[in-house]
N, CA, C and O atoms as a Tripos MOL2 file, in Angstrom:
@<TRIPOS>MOLECULE
protein
  216   215    54     0     0
PROTEIN
NO_CHARGES

@<TRIPOS>ATOM
      1 N          -4.2010   48.3970  -33.9720 N.3       1 MET1
      2 CA         -3.7390   47.3560  -33.0860 C.3       1 MET1
      3 C          -4.7630   46.2200  -33.0680 C.2       1 MET1
      4 O          -5.9530   46.4540  -32.8570 O.2       1 MET1
      5 N          -4.2960   44.9930  -33.2890 N.am      2 MET2
      6 CA         -5.1930   43.8390  -33.3400 C.3       2 MET2
      7 C          -5.3270   43.2290  -31.9450 C.2       2 MET2
      8 O          -4.4070   43.2560  -31.1280 O.2       2 MET2
      9 N          -6.4960   42.6900  -31.7200 N.am      3 TYR3
     10 CA         -6.7650   42.0330  -30.4340 C.3       3 TYR3
     11 C          -6.2480   40.6050  -30.5080 C.2       3 TYR3
     12 O          -6.6370   39.8640  -31.4110 O.2       3 TYR3
     13 N          -5.3930   40.2040  -29.5980 N.am      4 ASN4
     14 CA         -4.8150   38.8650  -29.5860 C.3       4 ASN4
     15 C          -5.1830   38.1900  -28.2690 C.2       4 ASN4
     16 O          -4.4840   38.3540  -27.2690 O.2       4 ASN4
     17 N          -6.2790   37.4320  -28.2650 N.am      5 PRO5
     18 CA         -6.6890   36.7940  -27.0050 C.3       5 PRO5
     19 C          -5.7320   35.6740  -26.6100 C.2       5 PRO5
     20 O          -5.1500   35.0020  -27.4620 O.2       5 PRO5
     21 N          -5.5870   35.4930  -25.3270 N.am      6 ARG6
     22 CA         -4.7600   34.3990  -24.8130 C.3       6 ARG6
     23 C          -5.6500   33.1890  -24.5710 C.2       6 ARG6
     24 O          -6.6690   33.2800  -23.8860 O.2       6 ARG6
     25 N          -5.2570   32.0630  -25.1380 N.am      7 GLU7
     26 CA         -6.0810   30.8620  -25.0540 C.3       7 GLU7
     27 C          -5.4540   29.7950  -24.1640 C.2       7 GLU7
     28 O          -5.8440   28.6310  -24.2450 O.2       7 GLU7
     29 N          -4.5070   30.1540  -23.3310 N.am      8 GLU8
     30 CA         -3.8410   29.1680  -22.4940 C.3       8 GLU8
     31 C          -4.7770   28.6000  -21.4390 C.2       8 GLU8
     32 O          -4.7050   27.4100  -21.1300 O.2       8 GLU8
     33 N          -5.6380   29.4150  -20.8900 N.am      9 GLY9
     34 CA         -6.5740   28.9480  -19.8720 C.3       9 GLY9
     35 C          -7.5830   27.9710  -20.4270 C.2       9 GLY9
     36 O          -8.0200   27.0640  -19.7190 O.2       9 GLY9
     37 N          -7.9590   28.1380  -21.6770 N.am     10 GLN10
     38 CA         -8.9150   27.2350  -22.3020 C.3      10 GLN10
     39 C          -8.3550   25.8210  -22.3810 C.2      10 GLN10
     40 O          -9.0730   24.8610  -22.1010 O.2      10 GLN10
     41 N          -7.0970   25.6750  -22.7540 N.am     11 GLY11
     42 CA         -6.4770   24.3460  -22.8290 C.3      11 GLY11
     43 C          -6.4290   23.6870  -21.4690 C.2      11 GLY11
     44 O          -6.6530   22.4820  -21.3530 O.2      11 GLY11
     45 N          -6.1390   24.4620  -20.4370 N.am     12 LEU12
     46 CA         -6.0810   23.9230  -19.0820 C.3      12 LEU12
     47 C          -7.4450   23.4090  -18.6480 C.2      12 LEU12
     48 O          -7.5360   22.3560  -18.0180 O.2      12 LEU12
     49 N          -8.4920   24.1290  -18.9730 N.am     13 VAL13
     50 CA         -9.8500   23.6900  -18.6240 C.3      13 VAL13
     51 C         -10.1990   22.4100  -19.3630 C.2      13 VAL13
     52 O         -10.8230   21.5160  -18.7920 O.2      13 VAL13
     53 N          -9.8050   22.3110  -20.6250 N.am     14 GLU14
     54 CA        -10.0910   21.0930  -21.3910 C.3      14 GLU14
     55 C          -9.3780   19.8860  -20.7920 C.2      14 GLU14
     56 O          -9.9670   18.8120  -20.6750 O.2      14 GLU14
     57 N          -8.1110   20.0580  -20.4120 N.am     15 TYR15
     58 CA         -7.3800   18.9590  -19.7770 C.3      15 TYR15
     59 C          -8.0170   18.5770  -18.4380 C.2      15 TYR15
     60 O          -8.0780   17.3950  -18.0970 O.2      15 TYR15
     61 N          -8.4800   19.5490  -17.6920 N.am     16 ALA16
     62 CA         -9.1340   19.2590  -16.4160 C.3      16 ALA16
     63 C         -10.4280   18.4750  -16.6380 C.2      16 ALA16
     64 O         -10.7250   17.5480  -15.8850 O.2      16 ALA16
     65 N         -11.1930   18.8380  -17.6570 N.am     17 LEU17
     66 CA        -12.4310   18.1060  -17.9560 C.3      17 LEU17
     67 C         -12.1380   16.6770  -18.3720 C.2      17 LEU17
     68 O         -12.8460   15.7550  -17.9670 O.2      17 LEU17
     69 N         -11.1010   16.4830  -19.1750 N.am     18 ILE18
     70 CA        -10.7270   15.1220  -19.5810 C.3      18 ILE18
     71 C         -10.3010   14.3190  -18.3620 C.2      18 ILE18
     72 O         -10.6730   13.1530  -18.2290 O.2      18 ILE18
     73 N          -9.5230   14.9300  -17.4670 N.am     19 LEU19
     74 CA         -9.0750   14.2420  -16.2560 C.3      19 LEU19
     75 C         -10.2550   13.8410  -15.3790 C.2      19 LEU19
     76 O         -10.2790   12.7340  -14.8410 O.2      19 LEU19
     77 N         -11.2260   14.7250  -15.2330 N.am     20 VAL20
     78 CA        -12.4210   14.4150  -14.4420 C.3      20 VAL20
     79 C         -13.2030   13.2810  -15.0990 C.2      20 VAL20
     80 O         -13.6850   12.3840  -14.4060 O.2      20 VAL20
     81 N         -13.3360   13.3070  -16.4200 N.am     21 LEU21
     82 CA        -14.0540   12.2470  -17.1230 C.3      21 LEU21
     83 C         -13.3680   10.9000  -16.9290 C.2      21 LEU21
     84 O         -14.0350    9.8960  -16.6770 O.2      21 LEU21
     85 N         -12.0490   10.8680  -17.0430 N.am     22 VAL22
     86 CA        -11.3070    9.6190  -16.8380 C.3      22 VAL22
     87 C         -11.4820    9.1280  -15.4070 C.2      22 VAL22
     88 O         -11.6500    7.9290  -15.1820 O.2      22 VAL22
     89 N         -11.4450   10.0340  -14.4420 N.am     23 ALA23
     90 CA        -11.6140    9.6400  -13.0410 C.3      23 ALA23
     91 C         -13.0000    9.0520  -12.8080 C.2      23 ALA23
     92 O         -13.1330    8.0620  -12.0890 O.2      23 ALA23
     93 N         -14.0190    9.6370  -13.3950 N.am     24 VAL24
     94 CA        -15.3830    9.1210  -13.2320 C.3      24 VAL24
     95 C         -15.4980    7.7330  -13.8510 C.2      24 VAL24
     96 O         -16.1180    6.8440  -13.2680 O.2      24 VAL24
     97 N         -14.9070    7.5420  -15.0250 N.am     25 VAL25
     98 CA        -14.9560    6.2310  -15.6810 C.3      25 VAL25
     99 C         -14.2480    5.1860  -14.8320 C.2      25 VAL25
    100 O         -14.7500    4.0720  -14.6760 O.2      25 VAL25
    101 N         -13.0920    5.5310  -14.2860 N.am     26 VAL26
    102 CA        -12.3560    4.5810  -13.4420 C.3      26 VAL26
    103 C         -13.1580    4.2280  -12.1970 C.2      26 VAL26
    104 O         -13.1970    3.0620  -11.8050 O.2      26 VAL26
    105 N         -13.7890    5.1960  -11.5760 N.am     27 ILE27
    106 CA        -14.5900    4.9290  -10.3750 C.3      27 ILE27
    107 C         -15.7680    4.0210  -10.7020 C.2      27 ILE27
    108 O         -16.0710    3.1050   -9.9380 O.2      27 ILE27
    109 N         -16.4330    4.2600  -11.8220 N.am     28 VAL28
    110 CA        -17.5720    3.4200  -12.2150 C.3      28 VAL28
    111 C         -17.1120    1.9960  -12.5100 C.2      28 VAL28
    112 O         -17.7570    1.0360  -12.0900 O.2      28 VAL28
    113 N         -15.9990    1.8550  -13.2290 N.am     29 VAL29
    114 CA        -15.4930    0.5180  -13.5550 C.3      29 VAL29
    115 C         -15.1140   -0.2280  -12.2840 C.2      29 VAL29
    116 O         -15.4200   -1.4120  -12.1490 O.2      29 VAL29
    117 N         -14.4500    0.4510  -11.3480 N.am     30 LEU30
    118 CA        -14.0890   -0.2070  -10.0910 C.3      30 LEU30
    119 C         -15.3220   -0.5750   -9.2720 C.2      30 LEU30
    120 O         -15.3400   -1.6170   -8.6180 O.2      30 LEU30
    121 N         -16.3420    0.2640   -9.3010 N.am     31 ALA31
    122 CA        -17.5610   -0.0450   -8.5530 C.3      31 ALA31
    123 C         -18.2690   -1.2520   -9.1420 C.2      31 ALA31
    124 O         -18.8580   -2.0480   -8.4110 O.2      31 ALA31
    125 N         -18.2140   -1.3920  -10.4610 N.am     32 VAL32
    126 CA        -18.8940   -2.5170  -11.1150 C.3      32 VAL32
    127 C         -18.0720   -3.7930  -10.9920 C.2      32 VAL32
    128 O         -18.6130   -4.8510  -10.6710 O.2      32 VAL32
    129 N         -16.7770   -3.7030  -11.2430 N.am     33 LEU33
    130 CA        -15.9350   -4.9030  -11.2800 C.3      33 LEU33
    131 C         -15.3280   -5.2620   -9.9290 C.2      33 LEU33
    132 O         -14.7970   -6.3610   -9.7720 O.2      33 LEU33
    133 N         -15.3920   -4.3740   -8.9660 N.am     34 GLY34
    134 CA        -14.7920   -4.6320   -7.6560 C.3      34 GLY34
    135 C         -15.2820   -5.9070   -6.9960 C.2      34 GLY34
    136 O         -14.4600   -6.7260   -6.5840 O.2      34 GLY34
    137 N         -16.5950   -6.1090   -6.8770 N.am     35 PRO35
    138 CA        -17.0790   -7.3450   -6.2640 C.3      35 PRO35
    139 C         -16.6970   -8.6010   -7.0480 C.2      35 PRO35
    140 O         -16.4620   -9.6510   -6.4510 O.2      35 PRO35
    141 N         -16.6350   -8.5060   -8.3590 N.am     36 LEU36
    142 CA        -16.2360   -9.6640   -9.1660 C.3      36 LEU36
    143 C         -14.7830  -10.0410   -8.8990 C.2      36 LEU36
    144 O         -14.4570  -11.2200   -8.7630 O.2      36 LEU36
    145 N         -13.9160   -9.0420   -8.8260 N.am     37 VAL37
    146 CA        -12.5010   -9.2910   -8.5510 C.3      37 VAL37
    147 C         -12.3360   -9.8340   -7.1350 C.2      37 VAL37
    148 O         -11.5350  -10.7440   -6.9200 O.2      37 VAL37
    149 N         -13.0610   -9.3070   -6.1830 N.am     38 ALA38
    150 CA        -12.9920   -9.7960   -4.8070 C.3      38 ALA38
    151 C         -13.4440  -11.2480   -4.7310 C.2      38 ALA38
    152 O         -12.8810  -12.0390   -3.9740 O.2      38 ALA38
    153 N         -14.4640  -11.5990   -5.5170 N.am     39 ASN39
    154 CA        -14.9450  -12.9800   -5.5410 C.3      39 ASN39
    155 C         -13.8760  -13.9200   -6.0970 C.2      39 ASN39
    156 O         -13.6920  -15.0200   -5.5760 O.2      39 ASN39
    157 N         -13.1780  -13.5050   -7.1360 N.am     40 VAL40
    158 CA        -12.1090  -14.3340   -7.7130 C.3      40 VAL40
    159 C         -11.0160  -14.5690   -6.6820 C.2      40 VAL40
    160 O         -10.5510  -15.6970   -6.5190 O.2      40 VAL40
    161 N         -10.5960  -13.5030   -5.9770 N.am     41 PHE41
    162 CA         -9.5570  -13.6650   -4.9630 C.3      41 PHE41
    163 C         -10.0390  -14.5340   -3.8070 C.2      41 PHE41
    164 O          -9.2500  -15.2890   -3.2400 O.2      41 PHE41
    165 N         -11.3000  -14.4450   -3.4510 N.am     42 ALA42
    166 CA        -11.8370  -15.3010   -2.3890 C.3      42 ALA42
    167 C         -11.8210  -16.7660   -2.8130 C.2      42 ALA42
    168 O         -11.5130  -17.6430   -2.0050 O.2      42 ALA42
    169 N         -12.1460  -17.0310   -4.0560 N.am     43 GLN43
    170 CA        -12.1000  -18.4190   -4.5590 C.3      43 GLN43
    171 C         -10.6770  -18.9530   -4.5830 C.2      43 GLN43
    172 O         -10.4440  -20.1160   -4.2520 O.2      43 GLN43
    173 N          -9.7240  -18.1130   -4.9720 N.am     44 ILE44
    174 CA         -8.3110  -18.5330   -4.9740 C.3      44 ILE44
    175 C          -7.8610  -18.8110   -3.5490 C.2      44 ILE44
    176 O          -7.1750  -19.8020   -3.2990 O.2      44 ILE44
    177 N          -8.2370  -17.9550   -2.6200 N.am     45 ASN45
    178 CA         -7.8580  -18.1440   -1.2130 C.3      45 ASN45
    179 C          -8.4590  -19.4420   -0.6760 C.2      45 ASN45
    180 O          -7.7780  -20.2020    0.0130 O.2      45 ASN45
    181 N          -9.7140  -19.6960   -0.9830 N.am     46 THR46
    182 CA        -10.3610  -20.9280   -0.5240 C.3      46 THR46
    183 C          -9.6600  -22.1580   -1.1090 C.2      46 THR46
    184 O          -9.4460  -23.1430   -0.4020 O.2      46 THR46
    185 N          -9.3120  -22.1070   -2.3670 N.am     47 ALA47
    186 CA         -8.6280  -23.2280   -2.9960 C.3      47 ALA47
    187 C          -7.2540  -23.4670   -2.3670 C.2      47 ALA47
    188 O          -6.8490  -24.6140   -2.1780 O.2      47 ALA47
    189 N          -6.5440  -22.3950   -2.0460 N.am     48 LEU48
    190 CA         -5.2410  -22.5550   -1.4140 C.3      48 LEU48
    191 C          -5.3600  -23.1170   -0.0050 C.2      48 LEU48
    192 O          -4.5560  -23.9580    0.3980 O.2      48 LEU48
    193 N          -6.3480  -22.6640    0.7410 N.am     49 VAL49
    194 CA         -6.5570  -23.1580    2.1030 C.3      49 VAL49
    195 C          -6.9250  -24.6460    2.0620 C.2      49 VAL49
    196 O          -6.4190  -25.4410    2.8540 O.2      49 VAL49
    197 N          -7.8060  -25.0070    1.1350 N.am     50 ASN50
    198 CA         -8.2010  -26.4250    1.0100 C.3      50 ASN50
    199 C          -7.0310  -27.2890    0.5510 C.2      50 ASN50
    200 O          -6.9180  -28.4390    0.9750 O.2      50 ASN50
    201 N          -6.1610  -26.7610   -0.3040 N.am     51 ALA51
    202 CA         -5.0090  -27.5290   -0.7620 C.3      51 ALA51
    203 C          -4.0050  -27.7470    0.3770 C.2      51 ALA51
    204 O          -3.3870  -28.8070    0.4680 O.2      51 ALA51
    205 N          -3.8470  -26.7540    1.2340 N.am     52 ASN52
    206 CA         -2.9420  -26.9080    2.3750 C.3      52 ASN52
    207 C          -3.5090  -27.8130    3.4520 C.2      52 ASN52
    208 O          -2.7540  -28.4380    4.1960 O.2      52 ASN52
    209 N          -4.8200  -27.8930    3.5440 N.am     53 ALA53
    210 CA         -5.4640  -28.7110    4.5750 C.3      53 ALA53
    211 C          -5.3980  -30.2000    4.2050 C.2      53 ALA53
    212 O          -5.4810  -31.0590    5.0830 O.2      53 ALA53
    213 N          -5.2540  -30.4980    2.9480 N.am     54 SER54
    214 CA         -5.2400  -31.9030    2.4980 C.3      54 SER54
    215 C          -3.9490  -32.6010    2.8010 C.2      54 SER54
    216 O          -3.7950  -33.7790    2.4820 O.2      54 SER54
@<TRIPOS>BOND
     1     1     2 1
     2     2     3 1
     3     3     4 2
     4     3     5 am
     5     5     6 1
     6     6     7 1
     7     7     8 2
     8     7     9 am
     9     9    10 1
    10    10    11 1
    11    11    12 2
    12    11    13 am
    13    13    14 1
    14    14    15 1
    15    15    16 2
    16    15    17 am
    17    17    18 1
    18    18    19 1
    19    19    20 2
    20    19    21 am
    21    21    22 1
    22    22    23 1
    23    23    24 2
    24    23    25 am
    25    25    26 1
    26    26    27 1
    27    27    28 2
    28    27    29 am
    29    29    30 1
    30    30    31 1
    31    31    32 2
    32    31    33 am
    33    33    34 1
    34    34    35 1
    35    35    36 2
    36    35    37 am
    37    37    38 1
    38    38    39 1
    39    39    40 2
    40    39    41 am
    41    41    42 1
    42    42    43 1
    43    43    44 2
    44    43    45 am
    45    45    46 1
    46    46    47 1
    47    47    48 2
    48    47    49 am
    49    49    50 1
    50    50    51 1
    51    51    52 2
    52    51    53 am
    53    53    54 1
    54    54    55 1
    55    55    56 2
    56    55    57 am
    57    57    58 1
    58    58    59 1
    59    59    60 2
    60    59    61 am
    61    61    62 1
    62    62    63 1
    63    63    64 2
    64    63    65 am
    65    65    66 1
    66    66    67 1
    67    67    68 2
    68    67    69 am
    69    69    70 1
    70    70    71 1
    71    71    72 2
    72    71    73 am
    73    73    74 1
    74    74    75 1
    75    75    76 2
    76    75    77 am
    77    77    78 1
    78    78    79 1
    79    79    80 2
    80    79    81 am
    81    81    82 1
    82    82    83 1
    83    83    84 2
    84    83    85 am
    85    85    86 1
    86    86    87 1
    87    87    88 2
    88    87    89 am
    89    89    90 1
    90    90    91 1
    91    91    92 2
    92    91    93 am
    93    93    94 1
    94    94    95 1
    95    95    96 2
    96    95    97 am
    97    97    98 1
    98    98    99 1
    99    99   100 2
   100    99   101 am
   101   101   102 1
   102   102   103 1
   103   103   104 2
   104   103   105 am
   105   105   106 1
   106   106   107 1
   107   107   108 2
   108   107   109 am
   109   109   110 1
   110   110   111 1
   111   111   112 2
   112   111   113 am
   113   113   114 1
   114   114   115 1
   115   115   116 2
   116   115   117 am
   117   117   118 1
   118   118   119 1
   119   119   120 2
   120   119   121 am
   121   121   122 1
   122   122   123 1
   123   123   124 2
   124   123   125 am
   125   125   126 1
   126   126   127 1
   127   127   128 2
   128   127   129 am
   129   129   130 1
   130   130   131 1
   131   131   132 2
   132   131   133 am
   133   133   134 1
   134   134   135 1
   135   135   136 2
   136   135   137 am
   137   137   138 1
   138   138   139 1
   139   139   140 2
   140   139   141 am
   141   141   142 1
   142   142   143 1
   143   143   144 2
   144   143   145 am
   145   145   146 1
   146   146   147 1
   147   147   148 2
   148   147   149 am
   149   149   150 1
   150   150   151 1
   151   151   152 2
   152   151   153 am
   153   153   154 1
   154   154   155 1
   155   155   156 2
   156   155   157 am
   157   157   158 1
   158   158   159 1
   159   159   160 2
   160   159   161 am
   161   161   162 1
   162   162   163 1
   163   163   164 2
   164   163   165 am
   165   165   166 1
   166   166   167 1
   167   167   168 2
   168   167   169 am
   169   169   170 1
   170   170   171 1
   171   171   172 2
   172   171   173 am
   173   173   174 1
   174   174   175 1
   175   175   176 2
   176   175   177 am
   177   177   178 1
   178   178   179 1
   179   179   180 2
   180   179   181 am
   181   181   182 1
   182   182   183 1
   183   183   184 2
   184   183   185 am
   185   185   186 1
   186   186   187 1
   187   187   188 2
   188   187   189 am
   189   189   190 1
   190   190   191 1
   191   191   192 2
   192   191   193 am
   193   193   194 1
   194   194   195 1
   195   195   196 2
   196   195   197 am
   197   197   198 1
   198   198   199 1
   199   199   200 2
   200   199   201 am
   201   201   202 1
   202   202   203 1
   203   203   204 2
   204   203   205 am
   205   205   206 1
   206   206   207 1
   207   207   208 2
   208   207   209 am
   209   209   210 1
   210   210   211 1
   211   211   212 2
   212   211   213 am
   213   213   214 1
   214   214   215 1
   215   215   216 2
@<TRIPOS>SUBSTRUCTURE
     1 MET1         2 RESIDUE 1 A MET
     2 MET2         6 RESIDUE 1 A MET
     3 TYR3        10 RESIDUE 1 A TYR
     4 ASN4        14 RESIDUE 1 A ASN
     5 PRO5        18 RESIDUE 1 A PRO
     6 ARG6        22 RESIDUE 1 A ARG
     7 GLU7        26 RESIDUE 1 A GLU
     8 GLU8        30 RESIDUE 1 A GLU
     9 GLY9        34 RESIDUE 1 A GLY
    10 GLN10       38 RESIDUE 1 A GLN
    11 GLY11       42 RESIDUE 1 A GLY
    12 LEU12       46 RESIDUE 1 A LEU
    13 VAL13       50 RESIDUE 1 A VAL
    14 GLU14       54 RESIDUE 1 A GLU
    15 TYR15       58 RESIDUE 1 A TYR
    16 ALA16       62 RESIDUE 1 A ALA
    17 LEU17       66 RESIDUE 1 A LEU
    18 ILE18       70 RESIDUE 1 A ILE
    19 LEU19       74 RESIDUE 1 A LEU
    20 VAL20       78 RESIDUE 1 A VAL
    21 LEU21       82 RESIDUE 1 A LEU
    22 VAL22       86 RESIDUE 1 A VAL
    23 ALA23       90 RESIDUE 1 A ALA
    24 VAL24       94 RESIDUE 1 A VAL
    25 VAL25       98 RESIDUE 1 A VAL
    26 VAL26      102 RESIDUE 1 A VAL
    27 ILE27      106 RESIDUE 1 A ILE
    28 VAL28      110 RESIDUE 1 A VAL
    29 VAL29      114 RESIDUE 1 A VAL
    30 LEU30      118 RESIDUE 1 A LEU
    31 ALA31      122 RESIDUE 1 A ALA
    32 VAL32      126 RESIDUE 1 A VAL
    33 LEU33      130 RESIDUE 1 A LEU
    34 GLY34      134 RESIDUE 1 A GLY
    35 PRO35      138 RESIDUE 1 A PRO
    36 LEU36      142 RESIDUE 1 A LEU
    37 VAL37      146 RESIDUE 1 A VAL
    38 ALA38      150 RESIDUE 1 A ALA
    39 ASN39      154 RESIDUE 1 A ASN
    40 VAL40      158 RESIDUE 1 A VAL
    41 PHE41      162 RESIDUE 1 A PHE
    42 ALA42      166 RESIDUE 1 A ALA
    43 GLN43      170 RESIDUE 1 A GLN
    44 ILE44      174 RESIDUE 1 A ILE
    45 ASN45      178 RESIDUE 1 A ASN
    46 THR46      182 RESIDUE 1 A THR
    47 ALA47      186 RESIDUE 1 A ALA
    48 LEU48      190 RESIDUE 1 A LEU
    49 VAL49      194 RESIDUE 1 A VAL
    50 ASN50      198 RESIDUE 1 A ASN
    51 ALA51      202 RESIDUE 1 A ALA
    52 ASN52      206 RESIDUE 1 A ASN
    53 ALA53      210 RESIDUE 1 A ALA
    54 SER54      214 RESIDUE 1 A SER
């Protein structure tokens, strides 16, 4: 009788590791780019307020 290991759990762990890696990358990108994006929206808001005030 041959030993036939089940490898289904291994694939699940690999997918979980990839998901965690993607989540970490997204969090880092948002932490770095978040203030830049907020600054752009603040400039747009200021421009709109100044255009309406004129």
